[in-house]
C-alpha positions as CSV (number, residue, x, y, z in Angstrom):
1,M,-9.8,-8.5,-45.3
2,A,-8.4,-8.1,-48.7
3,P,-5.3,-5.4,-49.2
4,R,-6.2,-2.3,-51.2
5,R,-3.7,-0.9,-53.4
6,V,-3.4,2.9,-53.9
7,P,-1.0,4.2,-56.6
8,L,1.4,7.4,-55.3
9,E,0.3,9.1,-58.6
10,G,1.0,13.1,-56.8
11,P,3.5,14.5,-54.7
12,E,1.6,13.2,-51.5
13,L,-0.7,10.6,-50.3
14,I,-2.5,11.5,-47.2
15,I,-3.4,8.6,-44.5
16,G,-6.2,9.2,-42.1
17,R,-10.1,9.0,-41.0
18,D,-10.8,11.8,-42.9
19,P,-13.0,10.9,-45.9
20,D,-11.0,13.1,-48.4
21,A,-7.9,11.5,-47.3
22,G,-5.9,9.1,-50.2
23,V,-5.9,6.3,-48.1
24,C,-8.8,6.5,-45.7
25,L,-8.9,4.4,-42.3
26,E,-11.9,4.5,-40.5
27,H,-10.7,3.7,-37.2
28,A,-10.8,5.4,-33.3
29,A,-7.3,4.9,-33.2
30,V,-6.4,7.0,-36.3
31,S,-6.1,10.3,-36.6
32,R,-8.2,12.6,-39.2
33,R,-4.8,13.2,-41.0
34,H,-2.4,11.0,-39.3
35,A,0.5,10.8,-41.9
36,R,1.3,11.4,-45.8
37,I,3.8,9.8,-47.7
38,V,5.5,12.4,-50.3
39,V,8.2,11.7,-53.2
40,V,10.8,14.3,-53.0
41,E,13.3,13.3,-56.2
42,G,12.4,10.4,-56.6
43,A,13.1,9.1,-52.9
44,V,9.3,8.3,-51.0
45,F,9.4,9.7,-47.6
46,V,6.6,9.1,-44.8
47,E,5.6,11.8,-42.3
48,D,4.0,11.4,-38.7
49,L,0.6,14.1,-38.6
50,S,-0.8,12.8,-35.8
51,K,-0.6,14.2,-31.9
52,R,-0.8,11.0,-29.9
53,S,-0.9,7.3,-32.1
54,G,2.1,8.4,-34.2
55,V,3.9,6.1,-36.9
56,R,5.9,3.4,-37.0
57,V,8.3,2.1,-39.7
58,R,10.2,-1.3,-39.3
59,G,8.7,-1.2,-35.9
60,A,10.0,2.0,-34.7
61,P,8.3,5.3,-34.0
62,V,9.2,7.6,-36.7
63,K,8.6,11.2,-37.2
64,R,10.0,11.5,-41.0
65,E,11.7,8.3,-42.5
66,R,12.6,7.4,-46.0
67,L,11.1,4.3,-47.0
68,N,12.3,1.4,-49.6
69,S,10.5,-0.9,-51.3
70,G,8.8,-3.5,-49.1
71,D,9.2,-1.3,-46.1
72,E,6.3,-1.3,-43.5
73,V,4.2,1.5,-42.2
74,A,2.5,1.0,-39.1
75,V,-0.6,3.5,-38.5
76,G,-2.9,2.4,-36.1
77,P,-3.9,-1.0,-36.0
78,Y,-3.3,-1.0,-39.9
79,R,0.1,-1.8,-42.1
80,I,0.7,0.3,-45.2
81,V,3.2,-1.3,-47.6
82,L,5.6,0.4,-50.2
83,E,5.7,-2.0,-53.5
84,Q,7.7,-1.1,-56.4
85,G,6.1,-1.1,-59.4
86,E,7.1,-2.3,-63.0
87,T,9.5,-0.2,-64.7
88,G,8.3,3.0,-65.4
89,S,5.3,2.8,-63.4
90,A,4.6,4.8,-59.8
91,P,5.3,3.0,-56.5
92,G,2.5,2.3,-55.0
93,V,1.0,1.2,-51.1
94,E,-0.8,-1.8,-49.9
95,A,-3.3,-0.7,-47.3
96,G,-4.0,-3.8,-45.3
97,G,-5.5,-5.1,-42.0
98,I,-3.8,-5.9,-39.1
99,V,0.0,-5.3,-38.8
100,S,1.4,-8.3,-37.6
101,R,5.0,-7.9,-37.7
102,A,4.6,-4.5,-36.4
103,G,2.1,-5.7,-33.7
104,L,4.4,-8.6,-32.4
105,D,7.6,-5.6,-32.3
106,V,5.3,-3.5,-30.4
107,L,4.7,-6.6,-27.7
108,A,8.2,-7.7,-28.0
109,A,9.4,-4.2,-26.8
110,L,6.9,-4.0,-23.8
111,L,7.7,-7.4,-22.7
112,E,11.2,-6.9,-22.9
113,G,10.8,-3.5,-20.9
114,F,8.9,-5.7,-18.3
115,D,10.4,-4.1,-15.1
116,I,9.4,-6.4,-12.1
117,R,9.4,-3.0,-9.7
118,L,7.2,-1.0,-11.6
119,P,3.6,-0.5,-10.1
120,S,1.5,-3.6,-11.9
121,Q,-1.4,-1.3,-12.8
122,S,1.4,0.9,-15.4
123,Y,2.4,-2.8,-16.7
124,L,-1.5,-3.6,-17.6
125,A,-1.8,-0.1,-19.1
126,N,1.0,-0.8,-21.7
127,L,0.2,-4.4,-21.9
128,L,-3.7,-3.4,-23.2
129,G,-2.5,-0.4,-25.3
130,A,-0.1,-2.7,-27.2
131,L,-2.9,-4.9,-27.3
132,L,-5.4,-3.0,-28.5
133,C,-3.1,-1.2,-31.4
134,S,-1.8,-4.7,-32.7
135,V,-5.5,-6.5,-32.9
136,G,-7.2,-3.0,-33.8
137,A,-9.6,-3.1,-30.7
138,E,-11.5,-0.6,-29.5
139,R,-11.7,-1.6,-25.6
140,G,-9.5,-3.8,-23.7
141,F,-10.2,-5.6,-20.0
142,L,-8.8,-8.1,-17.7
143,Y,-10.6,-10.4,-15.5
144,S,-10.1,-12.4,-12.8
145,V,-12.5,-15.3,-12.6
146,D,-13.3,-17.2,-9.4
147,L,-15.4,-20.4,-10.9
148,R,-16.2,-22.0,-7.7
149,R,-18.7,-19.1,-7.2
150,A,-19.1,-18.5,-10.9
151,R,-17.8,-14.7,-10.5
152,A,-15.7,-12.3,-12.7
153,R,-14.2,-9.4,-11.4
154,R,-12.8,-6.5,-13.8
155,V,-9.2,-5.8,-12.8
156,F,-7.9,-3.3,-15.6
157,S,-9.4,-1.7,-18.8
158,R,-8.6,0.2,-21.5
159,S,-10.1,1.9,-24.3
160,V,-8.8,4.1,-27.6
161,D,-10.0,7.5,-28.0
162,G,-13.8,7.8,-29.2
163,A,-14.4,4.7,-27.6
164,N,-17.1,4.1,-25.0
165,P,-16.2,1.8,-21.7
166,A,-19.6,1.8,-20.3
167,L,-21.2,-0.6,-23.2
168,A,-22.0,-4.3,-22.2
169,V,-19.4,-6.8,-21.7
170,S,-20.7,-10.5,-21.2
171,E,-19.9,-12.4,-18.0
172,S,-21.7,-15.0,-18.8
173,L,-19.0,-15.6,-21.9
174,I,-15.6,-15.2,-19.8
175,L,-16.6,-17.8,-17.6
176,Q,-17.6,-19.9,-20.4
177,V,-14.1,-19.1,-21.9
178,A,-12.5,-20.1,-18.0
179,R,-14.0,-23.3,-17.8
180,D,-13.4,-24.6,-21.3
181,R,-9.7,-23.1,-21.5
182,S,-9.9,-21.9,-24.9
183,P,-10.3,-18.6,-26.6
184,L,-13.7,-17.3,-28.2
185,L,-14.0,-15.6,-31.9
186,L,-17.1,-13.7,-31.9
187,L,-17.7,-12.5,-35.5
188,E,-20.7,-10.4,-36.7
189,L,-21.9,-11.2,-33.2
190,D,-24.9,-13.3,-34.6
191,P,-27.0,-15.2,-31.8
192,A,-27.3,-18.2,-33.9
193,Q,-23.2,-18.8,-33.3
194,G,-24.0,-20.8,-30.1
195,S,-27.3,-21.8,-28.5
196,T,-25.8,-21.5,-25.2
197,A,-24.3,-18.1,-25.4
198,A,-27.3,-16.6,-27.7
199,A,-28.6,-14.2,-25.1
200,S,-25.5,-12.8,-24.4
201,I,-24.5,-12.2,-28.0
202,A,-28.0,-10.9,-28.9
203,R,-27.1,-8.1,-25.5
204,L,-23.7,-7.4,-26.9
205,A,-25.5,-6.9,-30.6
206,R,-27.9,-4.0,-29.4
207,D,-24.5,-2.3,-28.8
208,D,-23.4,-2.2,-32.6
209,L,-20.4,-4.4,-31.3
210,Q,-18.9,-5.9,-34.5
211,S,-16.7,-8.9,-33.0
212,V,-15.3,-9.7,-29.6
213,I,-12.3,-12.4,-28.8
214,I,-12.0,-13.7,-24.9
215,C,-8.9,-15.2,-24.5
216,P,-8.1,-17.2,-21.0
217,M,-4.5,-16.7,-19.4
218,V,-3.0,-20.2,-18.5
219,I,0.0,-21.5,-16.6
220,G,-0.1,-24.9,-17.1
221,S,-3.2,-25.8,-15.9
222,R,-3.8,-22.6,-13.5
223,L,-6.0,-19.7,-14.9
224,V,-4.8,-16.7,-14.1
225,G,-7.4,-14.5,-16.0
226,V,-9.4,-13.7,-18.9
227,L,-8.6,-11.1,-22.1
228,Y,-11.7,-9.5,-23.2
229,V,-10.9,-6.9,-26.6
230,D,-14.1,-5.9,-28.8
231,S,-14.5,-3.7,-31.5
232,R,-17.6,-1.5,-33.2
233,V,-15.9,-0.4,-36.1
234,K,-17.3,-1.9,-39.4
235,I,-14.1,-1.9,-41.2
236,K,-12.3,-4.2,-38.3
237,S,-13.4,-7.5,-37.7
238,F,-11.3,-9.8,-35.9
239,R,-9.3,-13.1,-37.5
240,P,-7.8,-16.0,-36.0
241,D,-4.7,-14.2,-36.7
242,D,-5.3,-11.7,-34.1
243,V,-6.9,-14.8,-31.5
244,K,-3.3,-16.1,-32.2
245,L,-1.9,-13.2,-31.3
246,L,-3.5,-12.8,-28.1
247,Q,-3.1,-16.6,-27.3
248,S,0.6,-16.2,-27.5
249,V,0.8,-12.5,-25.7
250,S,-1.3,-14.1,-22.9
251,H,0.8,-17.0,-22.3
252,V,3.9,-14.9,-21.7
253,A,1.9,-11.8,-20.2
254,A,0.7,-14.5,-17.5
255,R,3.6,-15.3,-16.0
256,L,4.6,-11.9,-16.0
257,L,1.3,-11.3,-14.0
258,D,1.8,-13.9,-12.2
259,S,5.2,-12.2,-10.9
260,F,3.5,-9.0,-9.9
261,Q,1.1,-10.9,-7.6
262,A,3.8,-12.9,-6.5
263,R,5.6,-9.5,-5.8
264,E,2.8,-8.0,-4.0
265,E,2.5,-10.8,-2.0
266,L,6.0,-11.2,-0.8
267,E,5.7,-7.6,0.1
268,S,2.4,-8.3,2.0
269,E,4.0,-11.0,3.9
270,N,7.0,-8.8,4.5
271,A,4.6,-6.6,6.0
272,R,3.1,-8.8,8.5
273,L,6.7,-10.4,9.5
274,W,7.6,-7.2,10.2
275,H,4.5,-6.5,12.4
276,M,5.3,-9.7,14.0
277,V,9.1,-8.5,14.6
278,E,7.7,-5.7,16.4
279,E,5.1,-7.3,18.4
280,T,8.0,-10.0,19.4
281,E,10.3,-7.2,20.6
282,S,7.3,-5.3,22.2
283,Q,6.9,-8.5,23.9
284,G,10.4,-9.4,24.5
285,V,11.6,-6.3,25.7
286,P,14.7,-6.8,28.1
287,V,12.6,-5.2,30.5
288,E,15.3,-5.4,33.4
289,R,17.8,-3.8,31.5
290,L,15.7,-1.0,30.8
291,I,15.1,0.1,34.5
292,A,17.7,1.8,36.3
293,P,18.9,0.6,40.0
294,E,17.6,3.3,41.9
295,S,14.2,3.8,39.6
296,P,11.0,3.6,41.5
297,A,10.1,1.0,39.0
298,R,12.4,-1.5,40.4
299,Q,9.5,-1.9,42.5
300,D,7.0,-2.7,39.6
301,L,9.8,-5.6,38.7
302,E,9.8,-7.1,41.3
303,L,6.1,-7.4,42.3
304,C,6.3,-8.7,38.3
305,Q,9.0,-11.4,39.1
306,R,6.6,-12.9,42.3
307,A,3.5,-12.8,40.1
308,A,5.5,-14.7,37.5
309,T,6.5,-17.4,39.7
310,R,3.0,-18.1,40.9
311,D,0.0,-19.1,38.6
312,V,-2.7,-16.4,39.4
313,T,-4.6,-13.9,38.3
314,V,-3.2,-10.7,38.0
315,L,-4.2,-7.1,37.5
316,I,-2.2,-4.4,36.1
317,A,-3.2,-0.6,36.3
318,G,-1.3,2.2,35.1
319,E,-1.2,5.3,33.0
320,T,-2.0,4.8,29.2
321,G,1.7,4.1,27.6
322,T,3.1,3.0,30.5
323,G,4.2,-0.8,28.8
324,K,1.4,-2.8,30.8
325,E,1.4,-5.4,27.5
326,V,5.4,-5.5,27.6
327,M,5.2,-6.3,31.3
328,A,2.0,-8.6,30.9
329,G,4.5,-10.4,28.2
330,W,7.4,-10.4,30.5
331,I,5.2,-12.0,33.5
332,H,4.4,-14.7,30.9
333,R,8.3,-15.2,29.5
334,H,9.3,-15.6,33.3
335,S,6.3,-18.1,34.5
336,G,5.9,-21.8,34.2
337,R,3.7,-21.2,30.9
338,S,5.9,-19.7,29.0
339,M,6.3,-22.6,26.1
340,G,2.2,-22.0,25.7
341,P,1.1,-19.2,23.3
342,F,0.8,-15.7,25.0
343,V,-2.8,-14.4,23.5
344,P,-3.5,-10.5,23.9
345,L,-6.6,-8.5,23.0
346,N,-7.7,-4.9,23.4
347,C,-11.2,-5.1,24.8
348,A,-11.6,-1.5,23.6
349,A,-10.3,-1.9,19.9
350,V,-13.0,-4.2,19.2
351,P,-16.6,-3.6,18.6
352,E,-19.5,-4.5,21.2
353,S,-21.0,-6.9,18.3
354,L,-17.9,-8.8,17.5
355,L,-16.3,-8.7,21.0
356,E,-18.3,-12.3,22.0
357,S,-17.1,-13.8,19.1
358,E,-13.8,-12.8,19.8
359,L,-13.9,-14.1,23.5
360,F,-15.2,-17.4,23.0
361,G,-15.3,-18.0,19.1
362,H,-18.4,-19.2,16.7
363,S,-19.4,-22.3,14.6
364,K,-19.6,-22.0,10.9
365,G,-23.3,-20.5,9.9
366,A,-23.6,-19.1,13.6
367,F,-24.3,-15.5,12.0
368,T,-23.9,-13.7,9.2
369,G,-20.6,-13.7,7.6
370,A,-19.4,-17.1,9.8
371,T,-18.3,-18.9,7.0
372,E,-16.1,-21.4,9.3
373,D,-15.3,-22.6,12.7
374,R,-13.0,-19.7,14.7
375,A,-11.9,-20.2,18.5
376,G,-11.9,-17.3,20.6
377,V,-9.0,-16.0,22.4
378,L,-10.1,-17.5,25.9
379,E,-9.4,-21.0,24.0
380,M,-6.5,-20.0,21.9
381,A,-4.7,-19.0,25.3
382,H,-5.3,-22.6,26.4
383,G,-1.8,-23.8,28.0
384,G,-0.7,-20.0,28.3
385,T,-1.5,-16.4,29.0
386,L,-4.4,-14.6,28.2
387,F,-3.9,-10.7,28.2
388,L,-7.1,-8.7,28.3
389,D,-6.0,-5.2,27.6
390,E,-8.7,-2.3,28.7
391,V,-10.9,-4.8,30.6
392,G,-12.5,-1.5,31.9
393,E,-14.1,-0.8,28.8
394,L,-15.9,-4.1,28.4
395,S,-19.7,-3.7,28.3
396,P,-22.3,-5.1,31.5
397,A,-23.1,-8.3,28.8
398,S,-19.7,-9.2,28.0
399,Q,-18.5,-8.9,31.8
400,A,-21.2,-11.3,32.8
401,K,-20.1,-13.9,30.1
402,L,-16.2,-13.5,31.0
403,L,-16.9,-14.0,35.1
404,R,-18.7,-17.2,34.4
405,A,-15.3,-18.1,31.6
406,I,-13.3,-17.3,34.5
407,Q,-14.9,-19.1,37.1
408,E,-16.0,-22.4,35.5
409,R,-13.3,-22.6,33.3
410,V,-15.0,-23.6,29.9
411,V,-15.8,-22.0,27.0
412,V,-18.9,-22.3,24.5
413,R,-18.8,-20.9,20.8
414,I,-21.5,-18.9,19.4
415,G,-24.0,-21.7,17.7
416,E,-22.8,-24.4,20.2
417,T,-23.9,-26.0,23.2
418,R,-21.0,-27.9,23.8
419,P,-18.8,-26.3,26.6
420,R,-15.0,-26.4,26.1
421,P,-12.8,-26.8,28.6
422,V,-9.6,-24.1,28.9
423,D,-6.5,-23.6,31.0
424,F,-5.0,-20.5,30.9
425,R,-3.6,-17.8,33.2
426,L,-5.2,-14.8,33.1
427,V,-3.6,-11.2,33.2
428,A,-5.7,-8.4,32.5
429,A,-4.8,-4.6,32.2
430,T,-6.6,-0.8,32.6
431,H,-6.1,2.4,33.0
432,R,-8.8,3.2,34.3
433,N,-10.0,3.1,38.6
434,L,-12.2,0.2,38.4
435,Q,-13.2,1.1,42.0
436,T,-14.7,4.6,40.7
437,L,-16.4,2.6,37.6
438,I,-18.0,0.3,40.2
439,A,-19.7,2.8,42.3
440,E,-20.7,4.4,39.1
441,G,-22.5,0.8,38.1
442,G,-20.3,0.8,35.0
443,F,-17.9,-2.5,36.7
444,R,-19.4,-5.8,38.2
445,E,-17.9,-5.9,41.5
446,D,-17.9,-10.1,41.5
447,L,-15.5,-9.4,38.1
448,Y,-13.4,-7.2,39.9
449,Y,-12.5,-9.4,42.9
450,R,-11.8,-12.0,40.6
451,L,-9.1,-9.9,38.1
452,N,-7.7,-8.7,41.3
453,V,-5.9,-11.5,42.9
454,F,-2.5,-10.0,42.6
455,Q,-2.4,-6.4,41.3
456,I,0.4,-4.2,40.0
457,A,0.4,-0.6,39.6
458,L,2.8,0.5,37.1
459,C,4.8,3.7,37.8
460,P,4.0,6.6,35.1
461,L,7.5,7.7,33.6
462,R,7.5,11.3,34.9
463,N,8.4,9.6,38.2
464,R,11.4,7.5,36.8
465,P,13.1,9.9,35.0
466,Q,16.8,8.0,35.6
467,D,15.1,5.6,33.2
468,V,14.7,8.0,30.3
469,P,18.3,7.7,29.1
470,L,17.9,3.4,29.2
471,L,14.2,3.8,27.0
472,V,15.6,6.1,24.5
473,S,18.8,3.9,23.8
474,Y,17.1,1.0,23.3
475,F,14.4,2.8,21.1
476,L,16.9,4.4,19.1
477,A,18.9,1.0,18.3
478,T,15.7,-0.6,17.7
479,L,13.8,1.6,15.9
480,A,17.1,2.9,13.7
481,R,17.8,-0.9,12.5
482,R,14.5,-1.2,11.4
483,M,14.0,1.9,9.6
484,G,17.8,1.6,7.9
485,S,18.9,4.9,9.7
486,P,22.3,5.7,10.2
487,V,21.7,7.4,13.5
488,H,22.7,5.2,16.7
489,R,23.3,8.0,18.7
490,C,22.2,11.3,20.7
491,G,23.8,14.9,20.3
492,P,24.9,17.0,23.2
493,G,22.2,17.6,25.9
494,V,19.4,15.4,24.2
495,M,19.5,12.8,27.1
496,E,19.3,15.5,29.8
497,A,16.6,17.7,28.2
498,L,14.3,14.5,27.1
499,S,15.0,13.3,31.1
500,A,13.6,16.7,32.4
501,Y,10.5,16.2,30.1
502,S,7.4,15.2,31.7
503,W,5.9,12.7,29.2
504,P,2.3,12.8,29.9
505,G,2.1,9.9,27.3
506,N,4.7,7.5,29.2
507,I,6.8,5.6,27.2
508,R,4.4,5.2,23.9
509,Q,5.1,9.0,23.5
510,L,8.7,8.3,24.2
511,R,8.8,5.8,21.7
512,N,7.1,7.9,18.6
513,A,9.2,11.2,19.4
514,V,12.5,9.3,19.0
515,E,10.9,7.3,15.7
516,R,9.7,10.8,14.6
517,A,12.7,12.4,15.6
518,L,15.0,9.6,13.6
519,V,13.0,10.2,10.0
520,V,13.2,13.9,10.7
521,E,17.2,14.0,11.4
522,V,19.3,14.7,8.6
523,G,22.8,14.2,10.7
524,D,24.5,11.4,12.0
525,E,23.3,11.8,15.6
526,L,20.0,13.0,17.5
527,S,19.6,16.6,18.2
528,L,17.3,18.4,20.3
529,G,15.5,20.3,17.0
530,S,14.5,16.6,15.3
531,F,12.0,16.3,18.4
532,P,8.4,17.4,18.1
533,H,7.5,21.1,18.9
534,E,5.4,20.0,22.0
535,V,8.2,18.3,23.8
536,L,10.5,21.5,22.7
537,S,8.2,24.3,23.9
538,R,7.7,22.6,27.5
539,L,11.3,21.6,28.4
540,P,12.3,23.6,31.5
541,P,14.9,26.3,31.0
542,E,17.2,24.5,33.0
543,A,17.3,21.3,31.1
544,T,19.8,21.9,28.6
545,A,21.7,24.1,31.3
546,A,24.7,21.8,31.0
547,D,25.0,20.9,27.8
548,A,27.4,23.4,26.3
549,A,30.2,21.5,24.6
550,E,32.6,24.3,25.7
551,P,32.4,26.0,29.2
552,A,30.1,29.1,28.8
553,P,31.8,32.8,29.3
554,A,31.0,34.3,32.6
555,V,27.9,36.6,32.9
556,P,27.8,39.4,34.5
557,V,25.0,39.5,37.5
558,A,22.9,42.2,36.0
559,Q,23.1,40.0,32.5
560,E,22.1,36.6,33.6
561,E,18.3,37.2,33.5
562,A,18.3,38.4,29.9
563,V,19.5,34.7,28.9
564,P,16.4,32.8,27.4
565,A,15.5,29.3,27.6
566,Y,17.2,27.0,25.4
567,A,13.8,26.3,23.4
568,E,13.1,30.1,22.7
569,A,16.8,30.6,21.4
570,L,16.4,27.8,19.5
571,R,13.1,29.5,17.9
572,E,14.8,32.6,17.5
573,F,17.7,31.4,16.1
574,E,15.8,29.6,13.7
575,R,13.3,32.2,12.6
576,G,16.4,34.2,11.9
577,Y,17.6,31.6,9.6
578,F,14.9,30.6,7.8
579,S,14.0,34.3,6.9
580,G,17.7,34.5,5.6
581,L,16.8,31.8,3.5
582,V,13.7,33.3,2.2
583,K,15.2,36.3,1.6
584,L,18.0,34.8,-0.6
585,V,16.1,32.2,-2.5
586,G,12.3,33.1,-2.2
587,H,9.8,30.2,-1.1
588,N,11.3,28.0,-3.3
589,V,11.2,24.8,-1.0
590,S,13.7,22.6,-3.3
591,A,16.5,25.7,-3.2
592,M,16.2,26.0,0.5
593,A,16.3,22.3,1.4
594,R,19.8,22.4,-1.2
595,H,21.1,25.3,1.2
596,A,20.5,24.4,4.1
597,R,21.3,20.5,3.6
598,L,17.8,19.5,5.0
599,T,14.7,17.3,3.8
600,R,11.8,19.7,1.9
601,F,9.8,18.0,4.5
602,T,11.6,19.4,7.7
603,I,11.9,23.2,5.4
604,Y,7.9,22.9,5.3
605,R,7.6,21.7,9.0
606,K,10.0,24.7,9.7
607,L,8.0,27.5,8.3
608,G,4.9,26.2,9.4
609,Q,6.4,26.0,13.2
610,I,7.5,29.6,13.1
611,G,4.9,31.2,10.5
612,L,7.1,31.9,7.3
613,G,5.1,30.0,4.9
614,S,2.6,27.2,4.4
615,S,2.7,24.1,6.9
616,S,0.8,22.0,4.2
617,D,1.5,18.3,3.2
618,P,4.9,18.6,1.3
619,E,3.7,15.6,-1.1
620,Q,0.5,18.2,-2.4
621,S,3.1,20.8,-3.2
């Protein structure tokens, strides 16, 4: 677009979309009264009148700036250059097209501010926003492309005020650019530009789009994505310089986006590895060190030791949370199959429609969604141990198929007819009474006898209180290391109180309570107040009678009955303490947290517990 020259004849020159403006710039990124140029005592100044886009001089945003001859003023996607005329003549401005230098400055600043720790969506928003401003586009899109399936997926989009983000985008043109690995510039959207793209161009032309640039984002020979920008504004048609700018930016942006993707993959892999570590820890628990010599659980361990030395089928019974999978893993590690795999499957967690595939595997195309051959857990456990948890939840049909596989030690994948021999030791577990299920018709009697070769009934935690301190110390050490918590010990009376609790959820509930206490605790040792309310409320009065650091003063016999239970006294203290805080600072949770040296989460929880405020999620406050 040819530049226009506008003389500075009056005291000021208005720039904007207003038809009466001295420099009228019809673009959605330009305000009606965007800026003005004024002459004060022979000096020329530019002032920003806009509320969003702003004004840039020499690439930097300004509110009011003195201009010298040759200075460039960026207004939206346009540049205004101050030129000094001949002697005696007034200065003038040149209103041109794209601000090439200013646009590059914007992008350079954006790339210099790149931080891998930022969310990728924030970076994409800044990137597309800078591109729209630099090339004068109304809309910008980033696509990922799967050429094998001929699909383009929109990853991110951004548009300027006044643009219509719902207008059509040609996926076929995006795929064409991805295949050719070369940018595409469409001007005036004439369908005659190419016969293969005529239909797509005609469809875009119906939406009054003026011009389109589609640019591949490539690293070496690898396609990272496709950039797509367009404009409906008649005054702005993209030029080859715009394509070059997009190409230059896409090369750099592709590598930065690749860095984001690599970071997200590393975070995902890190989470997966942490999950594997947790599973390994759960399977590698030093069971023998977590059972006291006088504990009744010693008998369970002795039975597990006998089962480990014999290659027999084991049925582990016990309440939920008693550690059935941990004991199954212990048996495997101490057996002759310890070099083979340990493959667990929770039968209650797999939908019935998928259970057969999980057990026996399937071939490619056996059913909708079976895109590849897959071995089942019976086949994956070959040479090792198969652990079927909650086996009492199997349907009658699955029970019949499992019985045949156990008897014949062969599996047939879904979609195949060829039997595959398997060799594994079976360890099953259930919290239900299988004999009762048999009587009710819910479990096959013949399968029960196949499973119940060597039964081990695990002791609930309420019957082994002497093991609670060992378990708490183990959970405290492993969880604090994983969570990065500085807490590595329990405060006075904590072990005694926890040992006195009945733990209806058994070891699982104890572990979750310790983990939750590590999150809440703000000191360097666990206190009873950090444990869940349901634990504190059900502690017996004598649980903490001997936990005082100092000898208790003598209490007259007549007053002994007036001494409240520890949990009740603790709640009464908290009610008085937090009532005083509320009187001091009101319901300002941040101020309360500073005074009490507690987290905001703890303040919300305590206020909710004692009825002094909302117990809603502090993240929503």
